[in-house]
DSSP file (Angstrom, degrees, kcal/mol; ACC not computed):
  #  RESIDUE AA STRUCTURE BP1 BP2  ACC     N-H-->O    O-->H-N    N-H-->O    O-->H-N    TCO  KAPPA ALPHA  PHI   PSI    X-CA   Y-CA   Z-CA
    1    1 A M              0   0    0      0, 0.0     2,-0.0     0, 0.0    11,-0.0   0.000 360.0 360.0 360.0 130.1  135.4   92.7  100.6
    2    2 A T     >  -     0   0    0      1,-0.1     4,-1.7     4,-0.0     5,-0.1  -0.299 360.0-109.3 -77.8 166.3  136.5   94.4  103.8
    3    3 A E  H  > S+     0   0    0      1,-0.2     4,-1.6     2,-0.2     5,-0.1   0.873 120.3  55.8 -60.7 -36.3  134.9   93.8  107.2
    4    4 A E  H  > S+     0   0    0      1,-0.2     4,-1.5     2,-0.2    -1,-0.2   0.920 107.3  47.0 -62.3 -45.6  133.5   97.4  106.9
    5    5 A T  H  4 S+     0   0    0      1,-0.2     7,-0.3     2,-0.2    -1,-0.2   0.770 107.2  57.9 -71.2 -25.9  131.8   96.7  103.6
    6    6 A K  H  < S+     0   0    0     -4,-1.7    -1,-0.2     1,-0.2    -2,-0.2   0.886 110.0  44.1 -67.6 -36.9  130.3   93.5  104.9
    7    7 A Q  H  < S+     0   0    0     -4,-1.6    -2,-0.2     1,-0.3    -1,-0.2   0.779 121.5  39.6 -77.0 -27.1  128.7   95.4  107.7
    8    8 A N    ><  -     0   0    0     -4,-1.5     3,-1.5    -5,-0.1     4,-0.5  -0.789  66.2-177.8-125.0  88.2  127.5   98.2  105.4
    9    9 A P  G >  S+     0   0    0      0, 0.0     3,-0.6     0, 0.0     6,-0.3   0.694  78.4  69.2 -62.2 -20.1  126.3   96.7  102.0
   10   10 A I  G 3  S+     0   0    0      1,-0.2     6,-0.1     5,-0.1    -5,-0.1   0.861  99.7  49.0 -64.7 -34.1  125.5  100.2  100.6
   11   11 A E  G <  S+     0   0    0     -3,-1.5    -1,-0.2    -7,-0.1    -6,-0.1   0.588  88.9 104.1 -80.1 -10.3  129.2  100.9  100.5
   12   12 A S    X>  -     0   0    0     -3,-0.6     3,-0.9    -4,-0.5     4,-0.7  -0.587  61.6-153.2 -77.6 125.3  130.0   97.6   98.8
   13   13 A P  H 3> S+     0   0    0      0, 0.0     4,-0.8     0, 0.0     3,-0.4   0.790  97.3  61.1 -65.3 -25.1  130.8   97.9   95.1
   14   14 A D  H 34 S+     0   0    0      1,-0.2     6,-0.2     2,-0.2    -2,-0.1   0.744  92.6  66.6 -71.0 -22.7  129.6   94.4   94.6
   15   15 A N  H <4 S+     0   0    0     -3,-0.9    -1,-0.2    -6,-0.3    -5,-0.1   0.869 103.1  44.5 -66.4 -36.6  126.1   95.5   95.9
   16   16 A C  H  < S+     0   0    0     -4,-0.7    -1,-0.2    -3,-0.4    -2,-0.2   0.717 125.3  31.6 -82.7 -21.7  125.5   97.7   92.9
   17   17 A H    ><  +     0   0    0     -4,-0.8     3,-1.8     1,-0.1    -1,-0.2  -0.533  65.9 161.2-134.6  67.8  126.8   95.1   90.3
   18   18 A P  T 3  S+     0   0    0      0, 0.0    -1,-0.1     0, 0.0    -2,-0.1   0.794  83.8  39.5 -63.2 -26.0  126.0   91.7   91.7
   19   19 A N  T 3  S-     0   0    0      2,-0.1     3,-0.1    -3,-0.1    -5,-0.0   0.268 117.2-108.9-103.5  12.1  126.3   90.1   88.3
   20   20 A G  S <  S+     0   0    0     -3,-1.8     2,-0.3     1,-0.2    -3,-0.1   0.672  71.4 148.2  72.1  15.6  129.4   92.2   87.3
   21   21 A S        -     0   0    0      1,-0.1     3,-0.4    -5,-0.0    -1,-0.2  -0.662  44.1-159.5 -90.2 137.1  127.2   94.0   84.8
   22   22 A D  S    S+     0   0    0     -2,-0.3    -1,-0.1     1,-0.2    -2,-0.0   0.505  87.5  68.7 -88.2  -4.2  127.7   97.7   83.9
   23   23 A V  S    S+     0   0    0      2,-0.1     2,-0.3    -6,-0.0    -1,-0.2   0.525  78.1  96.0 -91.9  -6.1  124.2   98.1   82.7
   24   24 A E        -     0   0    0     -3,-0.4     2,-0.4    -8,-0.0    -8,-0.0  -0.629  65.9-143.6 -84.0 142.8  122.5   97.7   86.1
   25   25 A L        -     0   0    0     -2,-0.3     2,-0.5     2,-0.0    -2,-0.1  -0.855   5.4-149.7-105.2 142.7  121.7  100.8   88.0
   26   26 A C        -     0   0    0     -2,-0.4     2,-0.5    -9,-0.0   -10,-0.1  -0.960  10.3-164.9-114.4 122.3  122.0  101.0   91.7
   27   27 A F        -     0   0    0     -2,-0.5     2,-0.5     2,-0.0    -2,-0.0  -0.925   3.7-157.5-109.1 129.0  119.6  103.3   93.6
   28   28 A H        -     0   0    0     -2,-0.5     2,-0.6     2,-0.0    -2,-0.0  -0.911   7.5-148.8-105.5 130.5  120.3  104.3   97.2
   29   29 A Y        +     0   0    0     -2,-0.5     2,-0.4     2,-0.0    -2,-0.0  -0.890  20.4 175.7-102.0 118.9  117.3  105.4   99.4
   30   30 A I        -     0   0    0     -2,-0.6     2,-0.3     0, 0.0    -2,-0.0  -0.992  31.6-121.5-124.8 126.2  118.2  108.0  102.0
   31   31 A K        -     0   0    0     -2,-0.4    -2,-0.0     1,-0.1     0, 0.0  -0.484  30.8-129.6 -68.4 128.7  115.6  109.6  104.2
   32   32 A G    >   -     0   0    0     -2,-0.3     3,-1.7     1,-0.1    -1,-0.1  -0.174  28.3 -96.5 -71.4 170.7  115.6  113.4  103.8
   33   33 A E  T 3  S+     0   0    0      1,-0.3    -1,-0.1     0, 0.0    -2,-0.1   0.823 124.9  41.1 -56.9 -35.3  115.7  115.8  106.8
   34   34 A Y  T 3  S+     0   0    0      2,-0.0    -1,-0.3     0, 0.0    -2,-0.0   0.119  82.2 144.7-105.7  21.3  111.9  116.2  106.8
   35   35 A F    <   +     0   0    0     -3,-1.7     2,-0.3     2,-0.0    -4,-0.0  -0.332  16.8 146.3 -60.7 136.8  111.0  112.6  106.1
   36   36 A R        -     0   0    0      2,-0.0     2,-0.4    -2,-0.0    -4,-0.1  -0.966  50.5-100.2-160.5 163.2  107.8  111.4  107.9
   37   37 A T        -     0   0    0     -2,-0.3     2,-0.5     2,-0.0    -2,-0.0  -0.785  35.9-160.7 -89.7 134.0  104.9  109.1  107.3
   38   38 A I        -     0   0    0     -2,-0.4     2,-0.4     2,-0.0    20,-0.1  -0.971  12.1-142.2-121.0 124.2  101.8  110.8  106.1
   39   39 A H        -     0   0    0     -2,-0.5     2,-0.5    18,-0.0    57,-0.1  -0.725  24.2-160.0 -79.2 127.9   98.3  109.3  106.4
   40   40 A V        +     0   0    0     -2,-0.4    19,-0.2     1,-0.1     3,-0.1  -0.957  28.7 166.1-120.1 124.2   96.4  110.3  103.3
   41   41 A D  S    S-     0   0    0     17,-3.0     2,-0.3    -2,-0.5    18,-0.2   0.562  71.1 -19.6-103.4 -15.6   92.6  110.2  103.0
   42   42 A G  E     -A   58   0A   0     16,-1.5    16,-2.2     2,-0.0     2,-0.3  -0.981  55.5-123.2-173.7-179.1   92.4  112.2   99.8
   43   43 A V  E     -A   57   0A   0     -2,-0.3     2,-0.3    14,-0.2    14,-0.2  -0.983  12.4-170.4-143.7 150.2   94.0  114.6   97.3
   44   44 A H  E     +A   56   0A   0     12,-2.0    12,-3.6    -2,-0.3     2,-0.3  -0.994  37.1  88.1-139.9 137.8   93.0  118.0   95.9
   45   45 A G  E     -A   55   0A   0     -2,-0.3     2,-0.3    10,-0.2    10,-0.2  -0.989  33.4-168.0 168.8-159.7   94.8  119.8   93.0
   46   46 A G  E     -A   54   0A   0      8,-1.9     8,-3.5    -2,-0.3     2,-0.2  -0.946  49.3 -23.5 171.6-154.8   95.1  120.4   89.3
   47   47 A A  E     -A   53   0A   0     -2,-0.3     6,-0.2     6,-0.2    -2,-0.0  -0.573  52.3-139.2 -85.5 146.3   97.3  121.9   86.7
   48   48 A T    >   -     0   0    0      4,-2.4     3,-2.0    -2,-0.2    -1,-0.0  -0.601  30.3-106.1 -94.9 164.3   99.8  124.7   87.5
   49   49 A P  T 3  S+     0   0    0      0, 0.0    -1,-0.1     0, 0.0    -2,-0.0   0.739 122.2  58.6 -60.8 -20.3  100.4  127.7   85.3
   50   50 A Q  T 3  S-     0   0    0      2,-0.0     3,-0.1     0, 0.0    -3,-0.0   0.374 123.4-104.0 -89.4   3.9  103.7  126.1   84.3
   51   51 A G  S <  S+     0   0    0     -3,-2.0    52,-0.4     1,-0.3     2,-0.2   0.713  79.5 129.3  81.9  21.6  102.0  122.9   83.1
   52   52 A K        -     0   0    0     50,-0.1    -4,-2.4    51,-0.1     2,-0.5  -0.566  63.1-110.0 -99.6 169.3  102.8  120.8   86.1
   53   53 A V  E     -AB  47 101A   0     48,-3.6    48,-3.0    -6,-0.2     2,-0.5  -0.899  31.2-163.3-100.0 125.4  100.4  118.6   88.2
   54   54 A Q  E     +AB  46 100A   0     -8,-3.5    -8,-1.9    -2,-0.5     2,-0.4  -0.930  11.3 175.7-110.4 130.7   99.9  120.0   91.7
   55   55 A M  E     -AB  45  99A   0     44,-2.8    44,-3.4    -2,-0.5     2,-0.6  -0.978  16.8-160.8-139.1 126.4   98.4  117.8   94.3
   56   56 A S  E     -AB  44  98A   0    -12,-3.6   -12,-2.0    -2,-0.4     2,-0.4  -0.915  15.6-150.2-102.1 122.9   97.8  118.5   97.9
   57   57 A V  E     -AB  43  97A   0     40,-2.2    39,-2.7    -2,-0.6    40,-1.2  -0.747  20.4-179.0 -94.1 140.4   97.3  115.4  100.1
   58   58 A F  E     -AB  42  95A   0    -16,-2.2   -17,-3.0    -2,-0.4   -16,-1.5  -0.929  23.2-141.4-136.1 158.3   95.2  115.6  103.1
   59   59 A S  E     - B   0  94A   0     35,-2.0    35,-2.7    -2,-0.3     2,-0.4  -0.901  23.2-136.1-113.8 151.9   93.9  113.6  106.1
   60   60 A E  E     + B   0  93A   0     -2,-0.4     2,-0.3    33,-0.2    33,-0.2  -0.841  32.0 148.2-111.7 144.8   90.4  113.9  107.4
   61   61 A R  E     - B   0  92A   0     31,-2.1    31,-3.2    -2,-0.4     3,-0.1  -0.975  47.2 -93.1-159.9 165.4   89.2  114.1  111.0
   62   62 A F        -     0   0    0     -2,-0.3    29,-0.2    29,-0.2    27,-0.1  -0.581  59.0 -87.1 -81.3 152.8   86.5  115.5  113.1
   63   63 A P        -     0   0    0      0, 0.0    -1,-0.1     0, 0.0    27,-0.1  -0.235  33.8-127.2 -62.4 145.6   87.3  118.9  114.7
   64   64 A I        -     0   0    0     -3,-0.1    24,-0.3     1,-0.1    -3,-0.0  -0.805  37.9-104.7 -86.6 131.1   89.1  119.0  118.1
   65   65 A P        -     0   0    0      0, 0.0    22,-0.3     0, 0.0     3,-0.1  -0.247  17.8-149.2 -58.4 143.3   87.1  121.1  120.5
   66   66 A Q  S    S-     0   0    0     20,-2.8     2,-0.3     1,-0.3    21,-0.2   0.869  82.3  -1.2 -78.6 -38.4   88.6  124.6  121.1
   67   67 A T  B     -C   86   0B   0     19,-1.5    19,-2.4     2,-0.0    -1,-0.3  -0.993  63.7-168.7-147.1 151.0   87.2  124.5  124.7
   68   68 A T        -     0   0    0     -2,-0.3     2,-0.4    17,-0.2    17,-0.1  -0.967   9.9-149.7-134.5 155.5   85.1  122.2  126.8
   69   69 A V        +     0   0    0     12,-0.4    12,-3.7    -2,-0.3     2,-0.3  -0.978  20.5 177.4-125.0 137.4   83.4  122.7  130.2
   70   70 A A  E     -D   80   0C   0     -2,-0.4     2,-0.3    10,-0.3    10,-0.2  -0.938  20.3-138.7-138.8 159.3   82.8  119.9  132.7
   71   71 A T  E     -D   79   0C   0      8,-2.7     8,-2.7    -2,-0.3     2,-0.6  -0.836  20.2-125.9-112.6 156.6   81.4  119.3  136.1
   72   72 A L  E     -D   78   0C   0     -2,-0.3     6,-0.2     6,-0.2    -2,-0.0  -0.912  28.6-142.8-102.6 119.9   82.9  117.1  138.8
   73   73 A T    >   -     0   0    0      4,-3.1     3,-1.6    -2,-0.6     0, 0.0  -0.232  26.6-103.8 -75.7 169.0   80.3  114.5  140.0
   74   74 A E  T 3  S+     0   0    0      1,-0.3    -1,-0.1     2,-0.1    -2,-0.0   0.762 123.0  55.7 -62.2 -25.4   80.0  113.4  143.6
   75   75 A T  T 3  S-     0   0    0      2,-0.1    -1,-0.3     1,-0.0    -2,-0.0   0.418 123.5-104.2 -89.2   2.6   81.7  110.2  142.7
   76   76 A G  S <  S+     0   0    0     -3,-1.6     2,-0.3     1,-0.3    -2,-0.1   0.555  75.1 137.5  89.5   8.8   84.7  112.1  141.4
   77   77 A L        -     0   0    0      1,-0.0    -4,-3.1     2,-0.0     2,-0.5  -0.615  50.9-131.8 -86.0 149.1   84.0  111.6  137.7
   78   78 A V  E     -D   72   0C   0     -2,-0.3     2,-0.5    -6,-0.2    -6,-0.2  -0.881  24.3-171.1 -99.0 125.7   84.4  114.5  135.2
   79   79 A E  E     -D   71   0C   0     -8,-2.7    -8,-2.7    -2,-0.5     2,-0.1  -0.975  18.3-130.5-122.7 124.6   81.4  114.9  132.9
   80   80 A E  E     -D   70   0C   0     -2,-0.5     2,-1.0   -10,-0.2   -10,-0.3  -0.430   9.1-136.6 -72.1 142.2   81.5  117.3  130.0
   81   81 A I    >   -     0   0    0    -12,-3.7     3,-2.0     1,-0.2   -12,-0.4  -0.845  20.3-165.3 -95.0  96.9   78.6  119.7  129.5
   82   82 A R  G >  S+     0   0    0     -2,-1.0     3,-1.5     1,-0.3    -1,-0.2   0.795  81.2  64.3 -59.8 -32.2   78.2  119.2  125.7
   83   83 A A  G 3  S+     0   0    0      1,-0.3    -1,-0.3    -3,-0.1    -2,-0.0   0.748 102.9  49.9 -64.2 -21.2   76.1  122.3  125.3
   84   84 A K  G <  S+     0   0    0     -3,-2.0    -1,-0.3   -15,-0.2     2,-0.2   0.383  81.9 120.3 -99.6   4.1   79.1  124.5  126.4
   85   85 A R    <   -     0   0    0     -3,-1.5     2,-0.6    -4,-0.3   -17,-0.2  -0.497  51.5-152.6 -69.6 132.4   81.6  122.8  124.0
   86   86 A V  B     +C   67   0B   0    -19,-2.4   -20,-2.8    -2,-0.2   -19,-1.5  -0.947  37.3 135.2-108.5 119.3   83.1  125.3  121.5
   87   87 A S        -     0   0    0     -2,-0.6     2,-0.1   -22,-0.3   -23,-0.0  -0.985  55.1 -96.9-157.9 157.4   84.2  123.6  118.3
   88   88 A K        -     0   0    0    -24,-0.3     2,-0.3    -2,-0.3     4,-0.1  -0.449  40.4-124.8 -73.2 155.4   84.1  123.9  114.5
   89   89 A E        +     0   0    0     -2,-0.1     2,-0.2     2,-0.1    -1,-0.1  -0.703  67.5  19.2 -97.1 154.9   81.3  122.1  112.7
   90   90 A G  S    S-     0   0    0     -2,-0.3     2,-0.4   -27,-0.1    -2,-0.0  -0.539  99.5 -39.7  94.5-154.6   81.9  119.6  109.9
   91   91 A I        -     0   0    0     -2,-0.2     2,-0.4   -29,-0.2   -29,-0.2  -0.933  48.6-133.3-119.5 137.5   85.0  117.6  108.9
   92   92 A I  E     -B   61   0A   0    -31,-3.2   -31,-2.1    -2,-0.4     2,-0.7  -0.765   9.9-160.8 -91.8 133.3   88.6  118.9  109.0
   93   93 A R  E     -B   60   0A   0     -2,-0.4     2,-0.8   -33,-0.2   -33,-0.2  -0.932  11.9-160.3-109.7 102.7   90.8  118.3  105.9
   94   94 A E  E     -B   59   0A   0    -35,-2.7   -35,-2.0    -2,-0.7     2,-0.5  -0.768  11.6-140.3 -91.1 110.0   94.3  118.8  107.2
   95   95 A V  E     +B   58   0A   0     -2,-0.8   -37,-0.3   -37,-0.2     3,-0.1  -0.587  23.6 178.6 -75.2 122.1   96.6  119.4  104.2
   96   96 A E  E     -     0   0A   0    -39,-2.7     2,-0.3    -2,-0.5    -1,-0.2   0.808  58.9  -5.2 -96.0 -36.2   99.8  117.5  105.0
   97   97 A A  E     -B   57   0A   0    -40,-1.2   -40,-2.2     2,-0.0     2,-0.5  -0.991  52.9-138.1-158.2 154.0  101.9  118.1  101.8
   98   98 A N  E     -B   56   0A   0     -2,-0.3     2,-0.4   -42,-0.2   -42,-0.3  -0.985  23.3-163.2-118.3 126.1  101.8  119.7   98.4
   99   99 A L  E     -B   55   0A   0    -44,-3.4   -44,-2.8    -2,-0.5     2,-0.5  -0.906   7.3-162.8-113.8 136.2  103.4  117.8   95.6
  100  100 A I  E     +B   54   0A   0     -2,-0.4     2,-0.3   -46,-0.2   -46,-0.2  -0.979  20.4 169.2-117.5 122.8  104.4  119.3   92.2
  101  101 A L  E     -B   53   0A   0    -48,-3.0   -48,-3.6    -2,-0.5     2,-0.1  -0.928  34.6-118.1-132.1 151.7  105.0  116.7   89.4
  102  102 A D     >  -     0   0    0     -2,-0.3     4,-2.4   -50,-0.2     5,-0.2  -0.486  42.1-104.0 -79.4 166.2  105.5  116.8   85.6
  103  103 A R  H  > S+     0   0    0    -52,-0.4     4,-2.4     1,-0.2     5,-0.2   0.827 119.4  55.7 -64.0 -31.8  102.9  114.9   83.6
  104  104 A H  H  > S+     0   0    0      2,-0.2     4,-2.3     1,-0.2    -1,-0.2   0.931 111.2  42.9 -66.3 -45.5  105.2  111.9   83.0
  105  105 A I  H  > S+     0   0    0      2,-0.2     4,-2.9     1,-0.2     5,-0.2   0.902 112.2  54.5 -67.2 -39.8  105.9  111.4   86.7
  106  106 A A  H  X S+     0   0    0     -4,-2.4     4,-2.2     1,-0.2    -2,-0.2   0.921 111.1  45.4 -61.7 -43.6  102.2  111.9   87.5
  107  107 A K  H  X S+     0   0    0     -4,-2.4     4,-2.5     2,-0.2    -1,-0.2   0.906 112.7  51.0 -64.2 -41.3  101.2  109.2   84.9
  108  108 A S  H  X S+     0   0    0     -4,-2.3     4,-2.3     1,-0.2    -2,-0.2   0.924 111.8  46.4 -62.3 -45.3  104.0  106.9   86.3
  109  109 A I  H  X S+     0   0    0     -4,-2.9     4,-2.8     2,-0.2    -1,-0.2   0.885 110.3  54.2 -65.1 -38.9  102.8  107.3   89.8
  110  110 A G  H  X S+     0   0    0     -4,-2.2     4,-2.3    -5,-0.2    -2,-0.2   0.921 110.0  46.1 -59.9 -44.5   99.2  106.7   88.7
  111  111 A K  H  X S+     0   0    0     -4,-2.5     4,-2.4     2,-0.2    -2,-0.2   0.910 112.9  50.7 -63.2 -42.2  100.1  103.4   87.1
  112  112 A W  H  X S+     0   0    0     -4,-2.3     4,-2.5     2,-0.2    -2,-0.2   0.917 110.2  49.2 -62.7 -43.6  102.1  102.4   90.2
  113  113 A L  H  X S+     0   0    0     -4,-2.8     4,-2.7     2,-0.2    -1,-0.2   0.921 111.6  48.7 -62.6 -43.8   99.2  103.2   92.5
  114  114 A I  H  X S+     0   0    0     -4,-2.3     4,-2.5     1,-0.2    -1,-0.2   0.919 111.3  50.4 -64.1 -41.7   96.7  101.2   90.3
  115  115 A K  H  X S+     0   0    0     -4,-2.4     4,-2.1     2,-0.2    -2,-0.2   0.925 112.5  46.4 -60.8 -45.1   99.2   98.3   90.3
  116  116 A K  H  X S+     0   0    0     -4,-2.5     4,-2.3     2,-0.2    -2,-0.2   0.895 111.9  50.9 -66.1 -40.0   99.5   98.4   94.1
  117  117 A A  H  X S+     0   0    0     -4,-2.7     4,-2.2     2,-0.2    -1,-0.2   0.905 110.2  49.8 -64.3 -40.4   95.8   98.7   94.6
  118  118 A D  H  X S+     0   0    0     -4,-2.5     4,-2.1     2,-0.2    -2,-0.2   0.897 109.7  51.6 -63.2 -40.4   95.2   95.6   92.3
  119  119 A E  H  X S+     0   0    0     -4,-2.1     4,-2.2     1,-0.2    -2,-0.2   0.908 109.7  49.6 -62.3 -42.0   97.8   93.7   94.3
  120  120 A M  H  X S+     0   0    0     -4,-2.3     4,-2.9     1,-0.2    -2,-0.2   0.895 108.7  52.4 -64.7 -40.5   96.0   94.6   97.5
  121  121 A E  H  X S+     0   0    0     -4,-2.2     4,-2.4     2,-0.2    -1,-0.2   0.904 109.6  49.6 -59.5 -42.3   92.7   93.4   96.1
  122  122 A S  H  X S+     0   0    0     -4,-2.1     4,-2.3     2,-0.2    -2,-0.2   0.909 112.3  47.3 -63.5 -44.0   94.3   90.1   95.1
  123  123 A I  H  X S+     0   0    0     -4,-2.2     4,-2.6     2,-0.2    -2,-0.2   0.937 112.8  48.4 -63.2 -47.1   95.7   89.7   98.6
  124  124 A E  H  X S+     0   0    0     -4,-2.9     4,-2.5     1,-0.2    -2,-0.2   0.886 111.2  51.2 -62.0 -38.5   92.4   90.6  100.2
  125  125 A K  H  X S+     0   0    0     -4,-2.4     4,-2.6    -5,-0.2    -1,-0.2   0.924 111.4  47.3 -63.9 -43.7   90.5   88.1   97.9
  126  126 A N  H  X S+     0   0    0     -4,-2.3     4,-2.6     2,-0.2    -2,-0.2   0.904 112.5  49.0 -63.7 -42.2   93.0   85.3   98.8
  127  127 A V  H  X S+     0   0    0     -4,-2.6     4,-2.5     2,-0.2    -2,-0.2   0.914 112.4  48.6 -64.2 -42.4   92.6   86.1  102.6
  128  128 A L  H  X S+     0   0    0     -4,-2.5     4,-2.3     2,-0.2    -2,-0.2   0.929 112.3  48.1 -64.6 -45.0   88.8   86.1  102.3
  129  129 A E  H  X S+     0   0    0     -4,-2.6     4,-2.4     2,-0.2    -2,-0.2   0.914 112.5  49.3 -60.7 -44.1   88.8   82.8  100.3
  130  130 A D  H  X S+     0   0    0     -4,-2.6     4,-2.4     1,-0.2    -1,-0.2   0.910 111.1  48.8 -60.8 -43.1   91.2   81.2  102.9
  131  131 A S  H  X S+     0   0    0     -4,-2.5     4,-2.1     1,-0.2    -1,-0.2   0.871 111.6  50.2 -67.7 -34.6   89.0   82.4  105.8
  132  132 A Q  H  X S+     0   0    0     -4,-2.3     4,-1.7     2,-0.2    -1,-0.2   0.904 111.0  48.6 -68.9 -39.4   85.9   81.0  104.1
  133  133 A L  H  X>S+     0   0    0     -4,-2.4     5,-2.5     2,-0.2     6,-0.7   0.891 111.6  49.7 -66.3 -37.6   87.6   77.7  103.5
  134  134 A K  H ><5S+     0   0    0     -4,-2.4     3,-0.8     1,-0.2    -2,-0.2   0.899 108.9  52.2 -65.0 -39.5   88.7   77.5  107.1
  135  135 A A  H 3<5S+     0   0    0     -4,-2.1    -1,-0.2     1,-0.3    -2,-0.2   0.849 110.2  48.9 -65.4 -33.1   85.2   78.3  108.3
  136  136 A E  H 3<5S-     0   0    0     -4,-1.7    -1,-0.3    -5,-0.1    -2,-0.2   0.587 116.0-118.6 -79.4 -11.5   83.9   75.5  106.1
  137  137 A G  T <<5S+     0   0    0     -3,-0.8    -3,-0.2    -4,-0.6    -2,-0.1   0.609  79.0 123.7  83.7  13.1   86.6   73.2  107.6
  138  138 A S  S   <S+     0   0    0     -5,-2.5     2,-0.3    -6,-0.2    -4,-0.2   0.842  75.4  21.9 -76.0 -34.3   88.3   72.5  104.3
  139  139 A I              0   0    0     -6,-0.7    -2,-0.2    -9,-0.2    -1,-0.1  -0.901 360.0 360.0-131.8 162.6   91.7   73.7  105.4
  140  140 A Q              0   0    0     -2,-0.3    -1,-0.1    -3,-0.0    -6,-0.0   0.362 360.0 360.0-120.4 360.0   93.5   74.2  108.7
């Protein structure tokens, strides 16, 4: 192994076949040009005319005011005049991305999500039990 491949394990042929096996697959994860983290509060979608699953992921928030009016008090504070605020009513659902999947991938992702949610429930349960035991003085 060269000094260069030691510094960059992705380039190392030993990285993809650590046991010398030809039946192992090596997957490299490379962030695309438009990669970003998206906060998701929900999803909306259904079937496409081509028989795919379409899902739009969105985040929810309260509307940002379009305009506000304020007064300057004698003490130098700015106080908003709420009656003059111009804003939308309700909750904003900001659609962040639209995903198109075939049914096999949709099912696979569904199973993966359920597995991850179950793992999180288990972790939360363990943390809660540990904190209860600490509160009772059973563990330190």
